[in-house]
N, C-alpha and C positions, 0 to 999 in steps of 0.2 A: 366745428373746427377743433374743439377740445378733444372730441372722440377720435377724429382723424389723427391728432397728435399722439393719442394713446396707442392707436393701432400701429402707427408708424414706429413708435417707441418699442412696442412688443415685437413687432416684426424684425426690428433691428437687433434686439437681443437674440432672437432665434437664429437670425443669419450669422451673428457673431459667434454663437455657440457652435453652429454647424461648421463654420470656418475653422474654429479652434480644433474641433474633432478631426477635421480634414487634415490640418497641419500636424496634429499629434499622431495621426495614423501614418501618414506618408513620410513625415520627417523623422519619426522615432520608432513607433511600434512596428510598422511594416519591416523596417530594417532589423529591429530586434528579433522578429519572427524569422527572418531570413538567416540571421546569424545562429539562432537557436537550432533551426532545421539543419543548418550546415554542420554544427557540432554533433547533433544527434545522428546524422548520416555517417559522420566519422566513426561514431561508436558502433553503428550497425555494420560498418565495413570491416570491423575487427573480427577475425575468425574466432569462433567459440568452440573450444574443446570441452567435451564432457568427461566427468569422472564418475563412471557408473557405480563405483563402490560407496559413494556418498549420495544423499538425496539431492537431486538437481533442482535448482530454483526455476520456477516458471517465469518469474520476473527477475532476471539476473542483476547482480550488483553492478554499479557503474565501473567503467574501465578508464584508464588514463588516456583519453583521446578527445580531440576537439576542444581542448581547454581554452585556447585563444578565442574561439568562436563564442563559447559560453560567456567568457569575460566581456566580449563586445556586446552580447545580448544584454547582460546586466547593465553595462554602461548606458545603452540606449534606453532601457526601461527606467533607469535612475533619472535620466534627462527628462523623460516624459513626466515622471512624478513631480519633478522639481518645477518644470515650466508649464505643465498642463494639468494641474491638480484637479481641475473640474472636468476633465475629459471623460468621455464614456469608456475609454480604453484603460482607465486606471486599474480596474479589477483584473483585466487580462494581463496587464503589465506586472501586477503583484504576483499572479499565478506563474507567469513566465520566469520571474526572478527566482521564485522558490524552486522551480524545476531546474533552472540553470545552476543554482547553488547545489542542488541534489547531485547533478551530474559532475560537479566539481568536487564532490565528496565532502562538502562543507555542510554536514547534515544539521548542525545546531542552527546555523543561519537560515537554512531552508525551512526548518520547522517554524522559526519566528515569522517568516513571510506567509506560510500556510495558516498559522494561527491568526495573523492579522487579517487575512482574507476571510477566515471563518467567523471572525467577530464583526464582519461587515454585513450589510444588507445586500446579499447577492442573489442572483438568479438560481433556480434549482440545478440547471446544467453545470453552472460554475461551482455550486456547492458539492455536487457529486465528484467533480474533478478534484476539488480541494480534499475531500475525504479520502479519495483513492491515493493521492500523492502524500498525504500526511501519514496514512497507514504504511505506505511503502518506505517513507523516510524512517519511521519507527522501526521497521524491519532492519534497516542498515544500522541504526543506532543501538540495536540489541535490546531495546525495551520491549521484549516480547509479551510479557504478562500485561503490561500497560496497553500494548497494541491490541491484544486479544480483547481486553475489556472495552476499549474504545470502539473497535469494529463490530463486536457482537452487539453492543448497545445501539449502534447505528442500524445494523441489520434487523434488530428486533422492532425498530420503528420505521422500517423502510416503507415508504408510501407505495401503495399498489400501482399507482399510475406511473411510477418511475420505471425505466427500462429494465427488463430481466437480465439483459446482457451485462449491464453495469453492476447489478446485484451479484452476478456470477463472478465478476472480477474481484469484488470485495471479499467474496467467500474464498476465492483462491488465496488472497492475502492472509485471511484468518488461518487457512490451512498451512501456509508457509510459516507463520509465527509458531503454530503448534509443532511443526516439523523441527524448527530450530531448538525447541525444548524437548525434542524426542518424544512427543506425545503422539505416537504413531496412530492410535485408534481415533483420537479426535481429529487429527489431520486428515486421515482418509475419509472420515464421515463428512467433513466440510468439502473436500474435493469432490466427493460423490454428488453432493448437492450442487456444487458449482458447475459440474459437467452437464447437468440438466438445463442450465440456464445459458451456458456459453455457446456461441455460434461462430465466433472468430476462430478461423482455422489456425492462425499463428499462436493462439493461446491454448486451443484444445489439444494439439499435438504434445507440447511440453507438459500440459496438465495430466494427460493420460500416462506419460512417462513417469512423472513423480507419483501418480496414483499407483502404478505398478510397483514402484520401489517400496512404497509404504505398505502395500498388501504383502509383498514378499517378506518384509520384516516381521509381519504378524503371522507368517506361516500360511497365509491364504493363497496358496500357490496357483490353484486353478484360476482364481479371479485375477491374480497378477499376470498370468500368461495371457489372458484375454486383454488386459489393459495394455501390455506391451505390444500385442498384435494390432491394436487400434492406432498406434502412433503413426506408422508410415502412411496411412490413408489420408492424413492431413498435411502431407508434404512439409514437414517442419524443418527440413534441411538434411544434408548428408550425414552429419554427426548423429542426429536423432534417429535417422533411418537405420544407420549401422548399429548403434548401441541398443536400440529397442529390440532388434532381432537377436543380438548377442545375449541380451538379458532374457529374452524368451527362451533361447536355447539353454541358458543356465537353469532356468526354472524347469524346463523339460528334464534336465539331468537330476534335479532334486525330486521330480515326480517319478523318477526311475523310468524315464522314457528316453534312453540314450539314442535310439534310432532317430527319433524326431529331432533331437539336438544335432546329431551329425548331419542330418538333411539340411538344417538351417546353415550350419557352418559351411557345408559344401556349396550351397547356393551363393553364399557371400563370397567364397573363394573363387567361384566362376564369374563373378561380377567384376568387370574391369574398373568400376569406380573404387573398389577397395583393394587394388593391387598393392598399395603400399602397406596393407595390413595382412598380406598373404602369410608371412611368417607366423604371426600371432594366430591366425585361423588354422594353420597346419598344426600348431602346438595344441590348440583346443580339440581338434579332431583326434589327435593321438591320445590326449587325456580322456576323451570320451570312450575311445576303444579300451583304454586301461580300466575305466569304470565298468565297462561291459564284461570284463574278464578276459578280453582278447590281448593278453599281455605280450605275446610274441609279436603280433602285428604292431602294437603300440611301441614296443622297444625298437623295432626296425625303423619305424617312422622317427622316433627320437634320435636314433643314431644317424639317420639320413640328414636330419636337420643340423646336427652338429658336425658331421664328418663327410657329408655328401659333396657333390661337385660344386654346389653353391652354399657354402657354410653360412650360418646365421651371422648377422651383424649386431643385433641388439643384445647388449649385455644382460639386461633384465630378463629377456626371453631365454638366453643361454642359461642363466641362473635357474629359471623355472624348469627347463628341460633337465638339467643336472639334478635338481631336487626330485623330479618325478622318477628319474632313473635310480636315484638313491632309494626312493620308496619301493620301486620294483625289486631292487636287490635285497632290501632289508625285509620286506613283508612277504614277497612271493618266493624269491630264490634263496633267501636266508644266507646270502653272500654278504656278510657284514663288512668285510674288508673293502670290497668294491663300493658298498654303500657309503662307507666313511669317506672314500675318495670323492664320490659324487657330491655328497653333502658339503665337504670342505671346499670343493670348487664352486658350488652354489653360493656358499657364504662369502667367498672371496669376490664374487661378481656383484653382489648386492648387499645392502646394509640391513634391509628389513624384508620380511616376507612379502611376497606379492599379494597374498590373501591372508586375511586375519585368521582364517581357520588353519593355516599352515604353521607348524612349529618352526622356531628359528633354526635355519639350516646350520648355523654355527654351533648351536647346542647339540644338534644331532651328530654333526661331524665330530665334535669332541667325545660324545658318548660312544659312537661306533669306533672312533680312533682308540678310545680306552679299551673297548672290547677287543680290538685287534691286538693291542699291546699285551693284554692279559692272556689272550688265546695263545700268542706266541710264547709267552712265559710258560704256560701249561705244556705246550708242545715241547719246549726245551727240556722241561723236567721229565716228561714222558720218554723223550729220547735218551736222556741220561740214565733213567731207571732201566730202560730196555738194554742199553749198551752195557750196563753193569752186570747183566745176566750172561753176557757173552764170554766165551773163553778167548784167550789171546789168539788162538788159531782162527776163530771166526771173525775176530776184529780185523786181523790181517787180510782175510778174504774179502771183508767188506771194503777195506781200503783199496784193494786191487780193482774191485768193481767200480769204485768211485773214480779211480784214475782213468779207467777206460772211458767213463762218461765224460770226464773233463777233457780228455784228448779229442773226443768228438766235438765237444763244445768249442775248443780252441781252433779246430779245423774250420768249423762253420764261421767263427769270427774272422779267421784269416781270409776266407773266401769273400766275406762281405767287405773286408778291407780292400781286397783287389778290385771289387766292383766300384768302390768309392774312388779309387785311383783312376779307373777307366772313365768315371763320370765327374772328374774334378772340374771346378768352374773354369771358364775361359779366362785366359790372361788378359789383363787390361790393355787397351790400345796404347801404343808406344807414345803417341803425342800426349795422350791423357796422363800417362805416367810422368812424362817430362814436366807437364804443367803442375802436377801435384808435388813433384819434388821441389820445384821452384817456390811453391807456396808453403808447403809443410816440412821441407827439409828431407834429408836422406832417409829413405824407408818411411817417410811420413811421420817421423818421430815427434813432430810438433802437434799432431792431431791424435788425441786419444781414441777418437771414434775410428779412424782408419787403422790405427795400431790394433785395436780390438778386432776389426774386420780381418786383418791379416792373420791374427792368431787363429781366428775361427777357420779360415781357409787352410791354414797349416794343419789344424787338427783333423780336418776332413780327410787329408791325405795320409798323415802320419799318426793320427790318434794322439795318445798322451805319452809318447816316447820321451825319455829324459834327454836333456841337452848335455850329453857327456859322451866321451869316446867309449868304444866297445860296449855300447849300451845293450846290444842284443845279447852278448855273452854274459854280461853281468845279470841281466834279467833272467836268463836261463839258469844261472847258478843259484840266484836267490830263490827262484821257484823250486828248484830241486831241494834246497836246504830246508825250506819250511813247508814242503809239499804235504807231508802226512798230517801235520796239525791243521793246516789250512783246509785240506779236503774234508777232514772230520768235522770242522766247524761249519762247513757248508751243507751238511746233510742233516736232516731232522726226521725223526720217526715218531709215530704215535705209540700208544701203549702196547700194541700188538705187533710192533716191529715192522709196520708198513711205512714206506717212504711217504712223506707229506711235503707240501711246498716249504721253501726256505723260510725260516723264522728267526728267532734269536740265535746268534752264533753259539756254537758249542766249544768247550775247551776240554781236551782230554783229561786234564787234571781234575775236572769237576765230576767225572764219572765216579759214582759211589763204590768204594772198596770195602767198607765195613757196614755192619748193621746200623750203627749210629748215624753214619752219613746217609744211608738210605732212609732212615726214619726222619732225618732232618728235611730231606727233599719231599717226602710224603706230607709232612706238616706244612711245608711251604706251598705245596700244590693245593692242599685244603684251604689255605688262606686265599689263594687265587680263585678257587671255586666260590668262596664267599664274596670276594670282590666282584666276580662275574654276576652273581646273583643280585648284588646291589645295583650294578649297571642296568640290568634288565628291569628290576623293580622300580628303582628311583628315576632313572633317566629315560628308559624306553617304554615304560608302562606295560611291560610284557610279563604278566603274572605267571604264565605257564612256564616260560623259560627260567624265570627267577626261582620258581619252586623246584625245578629240576636241579639247579646248581646248589641250592640250599640243602636239598636231600642228598646230593653227592657228598657234601661236607659231613653230614650225619652218618651216612652209610660207610664212608671211608674210616671215620673214627680215628684220625691220625693227628688231630690238632685240638687238644682239650681247651685251649684258649678260645678258639673260634666256634667250637661246637655249641655252647649255650647261645651264642649270638645267632647262629643259623637256626636253631630251634625257635627262638623268639621271633626271628624274621619270618619264619613260616607261619606263625600265628598271625602276623600282620598281613601276609599275603592272603591267607584264607579269610581274614576279617574283611579285606577289601574286595575279594573276588569270589569267596565261597569255595566249597560248600561249608555249611555250619558244622556238620559232623566232624570234618577234618580240623576245623578251628578248635573245637572242643578237645579233640584227640591230642593235638600238639600243645595245647594249653596245659592239659593234664600231664603230658610227658615232660614238659619243661618244669612244672611245679614239682614233680616227683624226683627228677634227676638233679635239679639245682634249687632246692627249697630256700636256701639262704642267699641266693644271688639277687642282683639288682633287677634282673628280668622277672624273677618270681615276684618281687615286690611290685613291679609295674603291672603284672597280670592280676595280682590280688587287688591292686588299686582299681582296676577296671571292673572288679566285682562280678566277674563271670559274664560280662555282657558279650553276647554273640550275635548282635544285630548288624548284619552286613551293611545295610543301607545307612546306619547311623554314623555320621562322621566322628572320628576320634582325633586325639592329639597327634598321632602319627600321620594320619592322612592330611591333617592341616599342615604339619611340618613338611610333608612331601610337596604340598601345593606351594608353600612359601619357597622351598628350595627351587622348584621349577620356575617360579616367577623371577627369582633373582638370576638364575642361569640364563633365562631368555631375555632379560632386560638389556643386556649389552652395556650396563652401567660400568663406568670406570672404577667405581667403588665396590664392584661385585665381590671381589676377593674379601674385602673387609666385612661386607654384609654376610657373606657365607660363614666367615669365622665367628662373628658375633652370634649368628643363628645357631651354629653348632655349640658354642659355649653356653648359650641360654638354655639349650636342651641337651646338655652333656650326658644326662642319664639315658637318653634315647639310643637305641641300637643303631640309628641312622646317623648319629652325630659324628662318628669318626669319618664316615664317607663324605659328609657335607664339609667337614673341616679340611679333609684332604683335597676336595675340589677347590676350596678356597685357596689352598697352598698353590695349586696349579695356576690359578688366576694371578697370584702374586708373582710367580716365576714368569708367566707370560708378560706381565706388565714390566717387570724388571728388564727382560730381554728387549722389549720394544723401546723403552726409554734409553737403554744403552745404545741401541741402533740409532736413535735420534741424536744422541750426543756425538756418536761417531760421524754421523752425516754432517752435523754442524761443524765439527772439527775439520772434516775433509773439505767442506766448502770454504772454510776460512783459510786453510793452509794451502790447498792446491785447486783454486778455482780454474775451471777449464770449460769454455763455452762449447768446445767440440766433444766433450766427454759423453759417454753413453748414459750418464745419470745413474748408473748402478753402483752403489757404494756397498761393498761387502761388509758384513758384520765382523768386527775384530774379535780376537780371542776374548772370551768373557773375563772381565777383571774381578767381578764380585766385590767391588770396593765402594759402590755407591750406597746411598741411604736405602734405596729400594732392595738391594741385595741384603743389607742389614736386616730389613723387615722380613725377607724370606728366611734368613737364618733364625730370626726370633720365632716365627710361626712354626718352623720345623721343630725347634726345641719345645715349643708349647704343645705340639701334638704328642710328643713322647711323654710329657709330664702330665697332661690332662687325660690322655687316652693310653695308659700303659699297656693295655691288652689289644691295641688296635691291629686289625688285620693288615694294615698298610705299613706296619713297622719295618719290614725289609726295604720297602721303597723309601721310607723316610731316612733310614740309615744310609742308603745309597746316595740320596740327594745331599745329606749332610756331609758325606765324604767327598762328594763332587764339588760342592760349593764351599771351597776353602779359601779363606782370605790370606794373602801373603802376610807373613809376620811383619808388623810395622814397628820400627824403632820407637821407643817411648817418646822421644822428642821433647821439646820445651813445653811447659805448661803455663797456664795463666798465673799460677802461684809464683812461678819463677820470675815473672815481670811485675807482680803486684797488681794485676788487672783482673777484672771479672766480666762475665758475659752480661749484657743487657739486651732484652728483647726489643727489636727495633719498633715494632708496632705497639709496644707496651704489654707487659705481662698480663694485666687484667683483660685487655682486648683479645689477646691470644687465647687465654683460658676460656673466655666467654664463647669463642668459636668452636670449642671442642664439644663433640656430641657425647657427653659423659653418660655412663650407665645409670640406670634408674636409682640404685642405692646411693650414688654420689649426688644425684639431683635431689634426692629426698633428704640429704644431710645426715644420713646414718653412718657415713664413713668419712674419716678425716685423716690427715697426715701429709706426707710429701713423697714424691717419686723423684729419684735422682738418676741422672744420666751423665756419662762422660762424652762430651762432644769433641770431635776434631774439626776445627774451623780454620779458615784462612784469615788474613788480616782484615779483609773486608767484612768479616762476620758471616760468611757463607758456610753452611754446614756441609762438611765433606763426608762424615760418617758419625755414628753414635753407638753407644753401648749402654745397656741398662746396668746401673751400679747397685741400686737397691734391690732387695728380693722381689721377684715377680709375684703379684697377687693373683688370685683366681677369679677376680671380679671383672676382668676385661678392661681395667683402667688403662694399663699400658698400651693395649691394642688401639683404643680410640685416640690416645695421646699421640702415639707414633703415626697414626693415619693423618694427623694434622701437621706433622713435621715438614711436609712438602711446602706448607705456607709459613714455616717458622724462619725468621731472619733475625740475626743479632746485629747490634750496632758495630761499626768499624772499631777494631781494637787499637788503642793508641800505643803501639810498640814501634820504636824507630829502628830497631835492629833488623837486619835482613833475614827474617824467618818466613818460611812459606806457610806454616801451619802451627796451630797450638792445640794442646789437649786441655780442656777445661771442664770442670764439674759444674752442673747446674741442677737445681732442685725446683720442681713444680709443686706448689702447694695444692692440696686437695681439701676443699672446704675449710680454708684458714679461719 
């Protein structure tokens, strides 16, 4: 009887345990699994787009989907752990909670649950799952070195009886950790091992894609092509199928197999699944033709894409096409003006290069734009020199020929105007006009958009005729009065008297009449030759063209200031591109002709080194210059200036400093436009306006224009023999500030300026030059500020003498952040002039 009681008691405990497991499963864990699967399905339903330019994860990071379902799963698992702590489903619930927190992107909490599970006595299948998810969580947490050590330790002790499939998945995780650290070799080795163990098609396809990317980065192009070719056979999805073939085509192009690449692109283009990517594929086909040397066919395809019956819609693809056309015109056709236009358009359509290998389109646009400006200046001088050789009779004959050409041109314009009148836009419907008048007033004067539309339609018919009586007669008289001067201005010649396309306008008064005037023009042209050489050498990396223009400076022998610079620049060209014999020749020529110059000193300092492959300070300076130019940094102007000042003895320094000035001017214009835009939006807000705010006449009175004036003065003082001197003087005369009345001063009211953020805080934010940081320089820098009563800086002027250490430059760069406290003046004054001194290492 006692035995029966014991049996009944044991059976009761077993029945009770089974009943508890039954309730735990169906009341909590079953529902938790359902919620988890629901959340995971929501993640799988999210479309995944690949970025083939970066390594693609085999196990992608979680996305923000299914969050409510994962929260419900966690709640159910928590209830199970609280009410059924002895249930057989506890370990499953802990694993499910960790996975749910992982998908909620709460990786720290997920890691705690996985580690709790790992410290328990769990079954081998459960332990393998825990290891996998812990390694995956470490991937998201960015603890890659720790993750590699953890997973490699597990794999080194991986029991042989455990499944090879799960070993492969762990090996993929190790490869992904190495990939995040850019350990391409280790990552590809681990993936290679993983692919031997994996059979899951959903994993093998993405694994082959990543494997191909890693091999491509190592230059193992044949193996990469094979890997990309394997992806589609595992049906990993449309994205993987498309990009694996595109990547294989890219590898074919790198293997100099453009025919194979074009075949792949054409197959993709013919596939209806990829119709939305037709534009991109057409661009790639054209690029492949360009790589094959079929430039004519490539150019035709580019132009069809831009200007055909169905123009492209994608801005980024338009930018790429303009970039490629810029390359064609610059490298093949040597048409640098057209190249500049295409690069400029490309830069305006995108902010960054489509491919890392492409140079920044904005940098190229500026470089080729500068080439165009310099070329037109040279053409203008050539024309003036040639016209100076003509007799008065020949000049008159030339004018008559120009008049005939202009008459033909005017006749053609008149015929086109007649065609516009015949094809003028249809008049609006009468009822529509009545409704518009009721809403927007007579002639729609209340709607700026409709007013602008009316102006545009008026110009289609009448052109830019003035709104005045007898305008036709007045125009004819004014044309006749200034006809001779205007016509001469519109014709440009080269050095041999042939007509060339219109460039810089000519003025009859600029034609040289004396030997001195002719010599001045010749010297100016030599300076432009030197500038052109700098553009090719520094900006376009075209040593051959740079050498040609430097040698023109030397052979013309018209500018003694630029001549030694050109000779030294030639040594740098031959040092970077060879041959060594030419380097030695021009080194000796420079030392012989200018033994006491700074260029001779630099050449002696090099101690006769003529090793082309050895990097030198000039090459390093060129690299720094190009990096700053391509950075798009808002402080690029300041960085270029400081770079030039730090290397002021280099022949490249004036060029770099001048490019910095151009950046300063560009920023000053942009900020004035923003100020005008803000002012316009505050004064005349109009919901119907076109949104186009014209740039007002430049005022040159803001702090940024003050900075421009400062760097212009700095250029003439630091680089007195600069080949850019004529341009600097022209800019200085153009950027003139209206005379400002002295006005009241802080001394008049017994007040002084106080820095709002604290003087010490402001000074600590300044990027002082090294000599200041080292404490070897001390003193104070004094400025006169024009401020309003709120303490806002309107303009400033350096009062103390400018140093040559770059202190003022870095200080002025920080003035954008400088604010003074409000000035306690009760009188109605709009601004005050106040002196303020900044201590340097007090």
